[in-house]
C-alpha positions as CSV (number, residue, x, y, z in Angstrom):
1,M,30.4,8.9,78.0
2,S,33.7,7.9,76.7
3,W,34.7,7.7,73.1
4,L,35.8,4.1,72.6
5,L,37.3,4.8,69.2
6,Q,37.9,8.0,67.1
7,R,39.0,6.9,63.7
8,V,39.9,8.4,60.3
9,D,39.1,5.7,57.6
10,D,37.8,6.3,54.1
11,R,35.7,3.2,54.3
12,L,33.8,4.5,57.4
13,I,31.9,1.5,58.7
14,H,33.3,-1.8,57.4
15,G,34.3,-5.2,58.6
16,Q,37.2,-4.3,60.8
17,V,35.2,-1.6,62.5
18,V,32.2,-3.8,63.1
19,V,33.8,-7.1,63.7
20,A,37.3,-6.4,65.2
21,W,36.7,-3.2,67.0
22,G,32.9,-3.5,67.6
23,Q,32.8,-6.9,69.1
24,R,35.6,-6.1,71.4
25,M,34.5,-2.6,72.5
26,R,30.7,-3.0,72.1
27,P,29.8,0.6,71.2
28,Q,26.1,1.6,71.7
29,R,26.4,4.3,69.1
30,I,28.5,4.9,66.0
31,W,28.7,8.5,64.8
32,V,29.7,8.8,61.2
33,V,30.7,12.4,60.5
34,D,30.7,13.1,56.8
35,D,28.9,16.0,55.1
36,A,28.4,14.1,51.8
37,A,27.1,10.9,53.4
38,A,24.8,12.9,55.7
39,A,23.3,14.6,52.6
40,N,22.7,11.3,50.8
41,A,19.7,9.3,52.0
42,W,20.9,6.1,50.3
43,E,24.3,6.3,51.9
44,R,22.8,7.1,55.3
45,D,20.5,4.1,55.1
46,L,23.4,1.9,53.9
47,L,25.6,2.9,56.7
48,A,22.8,2.5,59.3
49,T,22.5,-1.2,58.3
50,A,26.3,-1.9,58.4
51,A,26.4,-2.1,62.2
52,P,23.4,-4.0,63.5
53,D,24.5,-4.0,67.1
54,A,24.8,-0.3,67.4
55,E,22.8,2.8,66.7
56,V,24.3,4.5,63.7
57,R,24.1,8.3,63.3
58,V,25.3,9.8,60.1
59,V,25.7,13.5,60.6
60,T,27.4,16.6,59.3
61,V,30.5,18.2,60.9
62,A,28.3,21.0,62.2
63,A,25.8,18.6,63.7
64,M,28.5,16.5,65.4
65,A,30.1,19.6,66.9
66,A,26.7,20.7,68.2
67,A,26.0,17.2,69.7
68,W,29.4,16.8,71.3
69,A,28.4,17.9,74.8
70,E,25.2,15.8,74.6
71,E,27.1,12.7,73.6
72,R,29.5,13.2,76.5
73,Q,26.5,12.8,78.8
74,A,25.1,9.7,77.1
75,A,25.3,6.3,78.7
76,G,27.6,3.7,77.1
77,G,30.4,4.1,74.7
78,A,30.5,5.3,71.1
79,F,32.7,5.3,68.0
80,L,33.4,8.4,66.0
81,L,34.3,7.8,62.3
82,V,35.4,10.3,59.8
83,R,36.3,9.7,56.1
84,N,39.4,11.8,55.8
85,L,41.8,14.2,57.4
86,A,39.9,17.2,56.0
87,T,36.8,16.1,58.0
88,A,38.9,15.4,61.1
89,L,40.4,18.9,60.9
90,A,37.0,20.5,60.2
91,L,35.5,18.8,63.2
92,V,38.4,20.1,65.4
93,D,37.9,23.6,63.8
94,A,34.2,23.4,64.7
95,G,35.1,23.0,68.4
96,A,35.1,19.3,69.0
97,P,37.7,18.6,71.7
98,I,39.3,15.6,70.1
99,E,42.5,14.4,71.7
100,R,43.4,11.6,69.3
101,F,42.5,9.8,66.1
102,T,43.3,6.3,65.0
103,L,44.4,6.3,61.4
104,G,42.7,3.5,59.4
105,G,42.6,3.0,55.7
106,L,43.3,6.1,53.6
107,H,43.6,4.4,50.3
108,Y,45.3,5.2,47.0
109,A,44.0,8.0,44.9
110,P,45.8,9.9,42.1
111,G,48.3,12.3,43.6
112,K,48.7,10.4,46.8
113,T,51.8,8.7,47.9
114,K,52.2,5.6,50.0
115,V,53.0,6.0,53.7
116,N,52.4,2.4,54.6
117,E,50.2,-0.5,53.4
118,Y,46.9,1.3,54.1
119,I,47.7,5.0,54.2
120,Y,48.3,7.2,51.2
121,L,48.5,11.0,51.6
122,D,49.0,14.0,49.4
123,G,50.4,17.4,50.3
124,A,47.1,18.7,51.6
125,D,46.6,15.6,53.8
126,R,50.1,16.0,55.2
127,A,49.4,19.7,56.0
128,R,46.2,18.7,57.7
129,A,47.9,16.0,59.8
130,R,50.6,18.5,60.9
131,T,47.8,21.0,61.8
132,L,46.0,18.4,63.9
133,L,49.3,17.5,65.6
134,A,50.0,21.2,66.3
135,R,46.5,21.5,67.9
136,G,47.2,18.6,70.2
137,V,45.4,15.8,68.4
138,A,47.6,12.7,68.7
139,P,47.6,9.7,66.5
140,A,46.5,6.6,68.3
């Protein structure tokens, strides 16, 4: 299996992921890795309906780390989506051998400063990004 897209985006599944990336890359599965979403039945159901052409799995960081080897053996391609840099780093810390992340929308929140039109970071985000880089995870 090959990861077609590994993305940090606070919107998780949204139009750009489904239409722009999804129609071009045609993933068979979309893994949404987010502890809060995985614990919320309503959000899991909502995310599952957001990408009708792919099987959506909403899981915790621990569940994704445990399923990583299984997913590598699965037929077809998959997307990996995480909500923020904290989750990206937690997934790497849990043993997922991630080589790169595409940075999508990390939108404004109090205390965050603008990096570009769609990325806002605070000091903790910047530290996480530096840690990911130091561990060999490249931006795509």
